[in-house]
PyMOL CGO cylinders between C-alpha atoms (Angstrom):
from pymol import cmd
from pymol.cgo import CYLINDER

trace = [
    CYLINDER, 27.54, 127.01, 169.69, 27.07, 130.12, 171.77, 0.3, 1, 1, 1, 1, 1, 1,
    CYLINDER, 27.07, 130.12, 171.77, 28.56, 133.60, 171.72, 0.3, 1, 1, 1, 1, 1, 1,
    CYLINDER, 28.56, 133.60, 171.72, 30.75, 132.95, 174.79, 0.3, 1, 1, 1, 1, 1, 1,
    CYLINDER, 30.75, 132.95, 174.79, 32.33, 129.91, 173.12, 0.3, 1, 1, 1, 1, 1, 1,
    CYLINDER, 32.33, 129.91, 173.12, 33.01, 131.86, 169.93, 0.3, 1, 1, 1, 1, 1, 1,
    CYLINDER, 33.01, 131.86, 169.93, 34.58, 134.70, 171.91, 0.3, 1, 1, 1, 1, 1, 1,
    CYLINDER, 34.58, 134.70, 171.91, 36.77, 132.22, 173.78, 0.3, 1, 1, 1, 1, 1, 1,
    CYLINDER, 36.77, 132.22, 173.78, 37.93, 130.69, 170.49, 0.3, 1, 1, 1, 1, 1, 1,
    CYLINDER, 37.93, 130.69, 170.49, 38.70, 134.12, 169.03, 0.3, 1, 1, 1, 1, 1, 1,
    CYLINDER, 38.70, 134.12, 169.03, 40.74, 135.11, 172.08, 0.3, 1, 1, 1, 1, 1, 1,
    CYLINDER, 40.74, 135.11, 172.08, 42.66, 131.84, 172.02, 0.3, 1, 1, 1, 1, 1, 1,
    CYLINDER, 42.66, 131.84, 172.02, 43.30, 132.17, 168.27, 0.3, 1, 1, 1, 1, 1, 1,
    CYLINDER, 43.30, 132.17, 168.27, 44.71, 135.63, 168.98, 0.3, 1, 1, 1, 1, 1, 1,
    CYLINDER, 44.71, 135.63, 168.98, 46.87, 134.74, 172.00, 0.3, 1, 1, 1, 1, 1, 1,
    CYLINDER, 46.87, 134.74, 172.00, 47.87, 131.16, 171.11, 0.3, 1, 1, 1, 1, 1, 1,
    CYLINDER, 47.87, 131.16, 171.11, 48.04, 130.48, 174.85, 0.3, 1, 1, 1, 1, 1, 1,
    CYLINDER, 48.04, 130.48, 174.85, 45.44, 128.58, 176.88, 0.3, 1, 1, 1, 1, 1, 1,
    CYLINDER, 45.44, 128.58, 176.88, 46.59, 130.00, 180.22, 0.3, 1, 1, 1, 1, 1, 1,
    CYLINDER, 46.59, 130.00, 180.22, 46.55, 133.64, 179.13, 0.3, 1, 1, 1, 1, 1, 1,
    CYLINDER, 46.55, 133.64, 179.13, 43.20, 133.30, 177.37, 0.3, 1, 1, 1, 1, 1, 1,
    CYLINDER, 43.20, 133.30, 177.37, 41.66, 131.47, 180.30, 0.3, 1, 1, 1, 1, 1, 1,
    CYLINDER, 41.66, 131.47, 180.30, 42.83, 134.16, 182.71, 0.3, 1, 1, 1, 1, 1, 1,
    CYLINDER, 42.83, 134.16, 182.71, 41.59, 136.99, 180.48, 0.3, 1, 1, 1, 1, 1, 1,
    CYLINDER, 41.59, 136.99, 180.48, 38.20, 135.29, 180.10, 0.3, 1, 1, 1, 1, 1, 1,
    CYLINDER, 38.20, 135.29, 180.10, 37.97, 134.44, 183.83, 0.3, 1, 1, 1, 1, 1, 1,
    CYLINDER, 37.97, 134.44, 183.83, 37.91, 130.70, 183.13, 0.3, 1, 1, 1, 1, 1, 1,
    CYLINDER, 37.91, 130.70, 183.13, 40.09, 127.83, 184.23, 0.3, 1, 1, 1, 1, 1, 1,
    CYLINDER, 40.09, 127.83, 184.23, 42.35, 126.40, 181.51, 0.3, 1, 1, 1, 1, 1, 1,
    CYLINDER, 42.35, 126.40, 181.51, 40.45, 123.10, 181.71, 0.3, 1, 1, 1, 1, 1, 1,
    CYLINDER, 40.45, 123.10, 181.71, 37.12, 124.89, 181.16, 0.3, 1, 1, 1, 1, 1, 1,
    CYLINDER, 37.12, 124.89, 181.16, 38.56, 126.70, 178.15, 0.3, 1, 1, 1, 1, 1, 1,
    CYLINDER, 38.56, 126.70, 178.15, 39.86, 123.40, 176.81, 0.3, 1, 1, 1, 1, 1, 1,
    CYLINDER, 39.86, 123.40, 176.81, 36.41, 121.82, 177.16, 0.3, 1, 1, 1, 1, 1, 1,
    CYLINDER, 36.41, 121.82, 177.16, 34.83, 124.79, 175.33, 0.3, 1, 1, 1, 1, 1, 1,
    CYLINDER, 34.83, 124.79, 175.33, 37.25, 124.33, 172.44, 0.3, 1, 1, 1, 1, 1, 1,
    CYLINDER, 37.25, 124.33, 172.44, 36.71, 120.56, 172.38, 0.3, 1, 1, 1, 1, 1, 1,
    CYLINDER, 36.71, 120.56, 172.38, 32.95, 121.13, 172.22, 0.3, 1, 1, 1, 1, 1, 1,
    CYLINDER, 32.95, 121.13, 172.22, 33.35, 123.55, 169.31, 0.3, 1, 1, 1, 1, 1, 1,
    CYLINDER, 33.35, 123.55, 169.31, 35.55, 121.03, 167.52, 0.3, 1, 1, 1, 1, 1, 1,
    CYLINDER, 35.55, 121.03, 167.52, 32.90, 118.34, 167.99, 0.3, 1, 1, 1, 1, 1, 1,
    CYLINDER, 32.90, 118.34, 167.99, 30.17, 120.63, 166.65, 0.3, 1, 1, 1, 1, 1, 1,
    CYLINDER, 30.17, 120.63, 166.65, 32.28, 121.61, 163.62, 0.3, 1, 1, 1, 1, 1, 1,
    CYLINDER, 32.28, 121.61, 163.62, 33.51, 118.06, 163.09, 0.3, 1, 1, 1, 1, 1, 1,
    CYLINDER, 33.51, 118.06, 163.09, 37.14, 119.07, 162.69, 0.3, 1, 1, 1, 1, 1, 1,
    CYLINDER, 37.14, 119.07, 162.69, 40.18, 119.99, 164.76, 0.3, 1, 1, 1, 1, 1, 1,
    CYLINDER, 40.18, 119.99, 164.76, 40.39, 123.77, 165.02, 0.3, 1, 1, 1, 1, 1, 1,
    CYLINDER, 40.39, 123.77, 165.02, 43.68, 123.92, 166.90, 0.3, 1, 1, 1, 1, 1, 1,
    CYLINDER, 43.68, 123.92, 166.90, 46.94, 122.01, 166.82, 0.3, 1, 1, 1, 1, 1, 1,
    CYLINDER, 46.94, 122.01, 166.82, 48.14, 121.65, 170.40, 0.3, 1, 1, 1, 1, 1, 1,
    CYLINDER, 48.14, 121.65, 170.40, 51.28, 120.39, 172.04, 0.3, 1, 1, 1, 1, 1, 1,
    CYLINDER, 51.28, 120.39, 172.04, 52.91, 121.02, 175.40, 0.3, 1, 1, 1, 1, 1, 1,
    CYLINDER, 52.91, 121.02, 175.40, 54.43, 124.31, 174.30, 0.3, 1, 1, 1, 1, 1, 1,
    CYLINDER, 54.43, 124.31, 174.30, 52.30, 125.82, 171.58, 0.3, 1, 1, 1, 1, 1, 1,
    CYLINDER, 52.30, 125.82, 171.58, 48.87, 126.26, 170.05, 0.3, 1, 1, 1, 1, 1, 1,
    CYLINDER, 48.87, 126.26, 170.05, 48.34, 126.96, 166.36, 0.3, 1, 1, 1, 1, 1, 1,
    CYLINDER, 48.34, 126.96, 166.36, 45.29, 127.16, 164.14, 0.3, 1, 1, 1, 1, 1, 1,
    CYLINDER, 45.29, 127.16, 164.14, 44.62, 124.36, 161.71, 0.3, 1, 1, 1, 1, 1, 1,
    CYLINDER, 44.62, 124.36, 161.71, 43.38, 125.28, 158.22, 0.3, 1, 1, 1, 1, 1, 1,
    CYLINDER, 43.38, 125.28, 158.22, 39.84, 124.51, 159.47, 0.3, 1, 1, 1, 1, 1, 1,
    CYLINDER, 39.84, 124.51, 159.47, 40.53, 126.72, 162.48, 0.3, 1, 1, 1, 1, 1, 1,
    CYLINDER, 40.53, 126.72, 162.48, 41.54, 129.60, 160.24, 0.3, 1, 1, 1, 1, 1, 1,
    CYLINDER, 41.54, 129.60, 160.24, 38.27, 129.31, 158.32, 0.3, 1, 1, 1, 1, 1, 1,
    CYLINDER, 38.27, 129.31, 158.32, 36.28, 128.96, 161.54, 0.3, 1, 1, 1, 1, 1, 1,
    CYLINDER, 36.28, 128.96, 161.54, 37.96, 132.07, 162.95, 0.3, 1, 1, 1, 1, 1, 1,
    CYLINDER, 37.96, 132.07, 162.95, 36.47, 134.15, 160.12, 0.3, 1, 1, 1, 1, 1, 1,
    CYLINDER, 36.47, 134.15, 160.12, 33.03, 132.68, 160.81, 0.3, 1, 1, 1, 1, 1, 1,
    CYLINDER, 33.03, 132.68, 160.81, 33.39, 133.25, 164.57, 0.3, 1, 1, 1, 1, 1, 1,
    CYLINDER, 33.39, 133.25, 164.57, 34.41, 136.87, 164.08, 0.3, 1, 1, 1, 1, 1, 1,
    CYLINDER, 34.41, 136.87, 164.08, 31.43, 137.50, 161.79, 0.3, 1, 1, 1, 1, 1, 1,
    CYLINDER, 31.43, 137.50, 161.79, 29.05, 136.01, 164.35, 0.3, 1, 1, 1, 1, 1, 1,
    CYLINDER, 29.05, 136.01, 164.35, 30.47, 138.03, 167.23, 0.3, 1, 1, 1, 1, 1, 1,
    CYLINDER, 30.47, 138.03, 167.23, 30.50, 141.26, 165.20, 0.3, 1, 1, 1, 1, 1, 1,
    CYLINDER, 30.50, 141.26, 165.20, 26.89, 140.95, 164.04, 0.3, 1, 1, 1, 1, 1, 1,
]
cmd.load_cgo(trace, "trace")
């Protein structure tokens, strides 16, 4: 879990949009998706609920967001 991955998760949790976050972070949407999948594997839980139209944080994602923000801020 690296700083770039945590920043990507934080941005996505803020925008709820893979395309907008990917563009802002200068990544392709598929790269951003892989970053999130890797984080989910490391945490052992789904962080986001995805469908074709929306992205929302799961309860685990909400907890992880607090952890990610602490790590980025320190």
